[in-house]
Backbone as a printed PyTorch tensor [residue, N CA C, xyz], in Angstrom:
tensor([[[ 18.8260, -43.7280,  31.4800],
         [ 18.9620, -43.8210,  29.8240],
         [ 18.0800, -43.8380,  28.8620]],

        [[ 17.4950, -43.3600,  28.2250],
         [ 16.5510, -43.0830,  27.3240],
         [ 15.8140, -44.4800,  26.8660]],

        [[ 14.6730, -44.3440,  26.8870],
         [ 13.5980, -46.0820,  26.4130],
         [ 13.1670, -45.2310,  25.3840]],

        [[ 12.3790, -46.1220,  24.3620],
         [ 11.7580, -46.3380,  23.5160],
         [ 10.3860, -45.3620,  23.2620]],

        [[  9.1880, -45.8030,  24.8510],
         [  8.3240, -44.5480,  25.3420],
         [  8.7570, -43.2990,  25.3740]],

        [[  9.6890, -42.9650,  25.6650],
         [ 10.5190, -41.5570,  25.8370],
         [ 10.7330, -40.7780,  25.1520]],

        [[ 11.6210, -41.6260,  24.2350],
         [ 11.7620, -41.3580,  22.4330],
         [ 10.8700, -40.4840,  22.0610]],

        [[  9.8620, -41.6680,  22.0570],
         [  8.3730, -41.2660,  21.0600],
         [  8.0840, -40.2220,  21.7270]],

        [[  8.1170, -40.1930,  22.9730],
         [  6.8900, -38.8360,  23.9230],
         [  7.4400, -37.5960,  23.2430]],

        [[  9.0710, -37.3810,  23.3250],
         [ 10.1640, -36.2760,  22.7890],
         [  9.5410, -35.9050,  21.7200]],

        [[  9.8230, -37.0010,  20.3520],
         [  9.4520, -36.7270,  19.0490],
         [  8.3870, -35.8100,  18.5050]],

        [[  6.9760, -36.1290,  19.4810],
         [  5.7540, -35.7700,  19.0320],
         [  5.8580, -34.3940,  19.0110]],

        [[  6.0250, -33.3520,  20.1790],
         [  6.5320, -31.7230,  20.0090],
         [  7.6000, -31.4740,  19.1730]],

        [[  8.1140, -32.0120,  18.7270],
         [  9.6020, -31.5310,  18.4460],
         [  9.0780, -31.8440,  16.4290]],

        [[  8.3910, -32.6700,  16.0560],
         [  8.1440, -33.0790,  15.3140],
         [  6.8270, -31.8670,  14.6450]],

        [[  5.7200, -31.4920,  16.0480],
         [  4.4900, -30.5120,  15.6920],
         [  4.9300, -29.2740,  15.0720]],

        [[  6.6530, -28.9430,  16.2170],
         [  7.2740, -27.1910,  15.7150],
         [  8.0100, -27.4100,  14.3470]],

        [[  8.4170, -28.4050,  14.2240],
         [  9.3340, -28.3550,  13.8360],
         [  8.9070, -27.6750,  11.9630]],

        [[  7.5780, -28.3050,  11.1090],
         [  7.1450, -27.5340,  10.3850],
         [  7.4090, -26.1560,  10.6800]],

        [[  6.0560, -25.4970,  11.4260],
         [  6.5970, -24.0250,  11.9140],
         [  8.2050, -23.4100,  11.7310]],

        [[  8.8060, -24.3560,  12.1120],
         [ 10.0500, -23.6460,  12.6050],
         [ 10.5430, -23.5480,  11.2110]],

        [[ 10.8210, -24.9640,  10.1540],
         [ 11.2750, -24.7530,   8.9500],
         [ 10.3510, -23.7120,   8.0120]],

        [[  9.0910, -23.6450,   8.1910],
         [  8.4090, -22.4750,   7.2460],
         [  8.6570, -20.6590,   7.8590]],

        [[  9.1150, -20.6420,   9.0410],
         [  9.7960, -19.5860,  10.2520],
         [ 11.1170, -19.0750,   8.7940]],

        [[ 12.3730, -19.8280,   8.7200],
         [ 13.7260, -19.8020,   8.6020],
         [ 13.1510, -19.6300,   7.1110]],

        [[ 12.6020, -20.2790,   6.1130],
         [ 12.1410, -19.6740,   4.8390],
         [ 11.8880, -18.3970,   4.3830]],

        [[ 11.0860, -18.3900,   5.2060],
         [ 10.0790, -17.0660,   5.5840],
         [ 11.3010, -15.8540,   5.5620]],

        [[ 12.2350, -16.0860,   6.3850],
         [ 12.7860, -14.9580,   7.0860],
         [ 14.3850, -14.6370,   6.1940]],

        [[ 14.2980, -16.1190,   5.7680],
         [ 15.3520, -15.4510,   4.6570],
         [ 15.2110, -15.2160,   3.1960]],

        [[ 13.9840, -15.2870,   2.7050],
         [ 13.6220, -15.0550,   1.9000],
         [ 14.0230, -15.7580,   0.3580]],

        [[ 13.8900, -16.3950,   0.8740],
         [ 14.6190, -17.7210,  -0.6690],
         [ 13.7050, -18.3730,  -1.5530]],

        [[ 12.1610, -18.5050,  -0.5390],
         [ 10.8560, -19.2390,  -0.9970],
         [  9.6030, -17.5300,  -1.0000]],

        [[  8.6500, -18.1760,  -1.8460],
         [  7.3220, -17.3260,  -1.0510],
         [  7.1620, -17.8870,  -0.3550]],

        [[  5.5920, -17.4630,  -0.0360],
         [  4.7990, -17.9750,   0.8660],
         [  4.1700, -18.9250,   0.7860]],

        [[  3.7840, -18.9610,  -0.6050],
         [  3.1300, -19.8400,  -0.9390],
         [  3.6540, -20.8920,  -1.2030]],

        [[  5.1600, -21.0300,  -1.0710],
         [  5.7000, -22.4680,  -1.5830],
         [  6.2920, -22.7250,   0.0270]],

        [[  6.0530, -21.6320,   1.5740],
         [  6.4100, -22.2920,   2.7520],
         [  5.2840, -22.3080,   3.5680]],

        [[  4.0150, -22.3220,   2.4540],
         [  2.7160, -21.8300,   3.6100],
         [  2.3190, -23.7370,   3.5500]],

        [[  2.5250, -25.0500,   3.1920],
         [  2.3710, -26.5760,   3.4410],
         [  2.9970, -26.8060,   4.4320]],

        [[  4.4320, -25.9670,   4.6900],
         [  5.1390, -26.5130,   6.0960],
         [  4.7010, -26.8300,   7.3030]],

        [[  3.9310, -25.9530,   7.2730],
         [  3.1190, -25.3780,   8.7680],
         [  2.3280, -26.9180,   8.7140]],

        [[  1.7070, -27.2960,   8.3900],
         [  0.7040, -28.1240,   8.6990],
         [  1.4290, -29.6360,   8.3560]],

        [[  2.9070, -29.5190,   7.9570],
         [  3.3730, -30.9250,   7.6560],
         [  4.1110, -31.2650,   8.8860]],

        [[  4.7050, -30.7280,   9.7930],
         [  4.8080, -31.0360,  10.9140],
         [  4.0900, -31.9080,  12.0780]],

        [[  2.5910, -31.0220,  11.7140],
         [  1.8320, -31.9810,  12.3980],
         [  1.2000, -33.2030,  11.9790]],

        [[  1.1410, -32.9340,  10.4100],
         [  0.9020, -34.3910,   9.7520],
         [  1.5730, -35.1460,  10.7110]],

        [[  2.6720, -34.7900,  10.4650],
         [  4.3400, -36.4220,  11.2240],
         [  3.7560, -36.1180,  12.4450]],

        [[  3.7350, -35.8510,  13.6090],
         [  3.2580, -36.0070,  14.3610],
         [  1.9090, -36.8600,  15.0180]],

        [[  1.1070, -36.4830,  13.7560],
         [ -0.1970, -37.4060,  14.4760],
         [ -0.1750, -39.0250,  13.6490]],

        [[  0.9090, -38.5870,  12.5630],
         [  1.4200, -40.1500,  11.9120],
         [  2.1780, -40.8060,  13.0570]],

        [[  3.1930, -40.6080,  13.6920],
         [  3.9150, -40.9860,  14.6050],
         [  2.9680, -41.5870,  15.6370]],

        [[  1.9640, -40.7750,  16.3370],
         [  0.7630, -40.9610,  17.3320],
         [  0.2480, -41.9140,  16.4650]],

        [[ -0.4990, -41.8010,  15.7830],
         [ -1.0620, -43.4540,  15.2720],
         [ -0.1440, -44.8020,  15.3890]],

        [[  1.0770, -44.3560,  14.2700],
         [  1.7900, -45.3960,  14.1970],
         [  2.0930, -45.9420,  15.3170]],

        [[  2.7670, -45.7440,  16.8590],
         [  2.8370, -46.1610,  17.7960],
         [  1.0110, -46.7170,  18.7740]],

        [[  0.5490, -46.2720,  18.6380],
         [ -1.0040, -46.9900,  18.4040],
         [ -1.3270, -47.9890,  18.1210]],

        [[ -0.5810, -48.3520,  16.9910],
         [ -1.7350, -49.5440,  16.0090],
         [ -0.1840, -50.0590,  15.9720]],

        [[  0.7570, -50.0090,  16.1250],
         [  2.0160, -51.3720,  15.6040],
         [  3.2930, -51.2560,  16.9800]],

        [[  3.1450, -50.1030,  17.9560],
         [  4.1040, -50.2760,  18.7500],
         [  3.7230, -51.6190,  20.1770]],

        [[  4.6790, -51.9590,  20.9490],
         [  4.6160, -53.2740,  21.2730],
         [  3.5410, -53.6560,  22.6160]],

        [[  2.9950, -52.1820,  22.6240],
         [  2.0320, -52.3630,  24.0190],
         [  0.7840, -52.8340,  23.3480]],

        [[  0.6820, -52.0830,  21.7570],
         [ -0.6870, -52.7820,  21.1400],
         [ -0.7060, -54.1980,  20.7550]],

        [[  0.2110, -55.0000,  20.3660],
         [  0.7770, -56.4760,  19.9760],
         [  0.5210, -57.3260,  20.9870]],

        [[  1.0850, -56.5870,  22.5510],
         [  0.8380, -57.4050,  23.8490],
         [ -0.7930, -57.6420,  23.9970]],

        [[ -1.3980, -56.2200,  23.7340],
         [ -2.8320, -56.1110,  24.3610],
         [ -3.7210, -57.3560,  23.4640]],

        [[ -2.9200, -57.0210,  22.0490],
         [ -3.7040, -57.6500,  21.3540],
         [ -3.5730, -60.0490,  21.3880]],

        [[ -2.0770, -59.8800,  22.1150],
         [ -2.5270, -61.3910,  22.5260],
         [ -2.8150, -61.4820,  23.3830]],

        [[ -3.4900, -60.9880,  24.5050],
         [ -4.5440, -61.5160,  25.7710],
         [ -5.6280, -61.9240,  25.2610]],

        [[ -6.1320, -60.9600,  24.3740],
         [ -7.4910, -60.4610,  23.8120],
         [ -7.8610, -62.2270,  23.3900]]])
C-alpha cells in the first residue's frame, strides 16, 4: 500500500521534471515562443522545493517533534 511518505518522495522528482517536460512540449509544437516557455523550466523546480519546504514545516513528523521538545 502506498503511504504518505512514499507519495511525497515520488512527487518531488515528478514535479522537478514536469516544468522541463512541459517546456519541451510547448517548444516542439511551436505553439508558443521560447520567451513564453522559458519560465516553465524553473517552475517545476520551484514546485518541488515548495513540497520539500512544506513537508519539513508542516508534516506529521515535524509536529510530533515539536510536541516532544
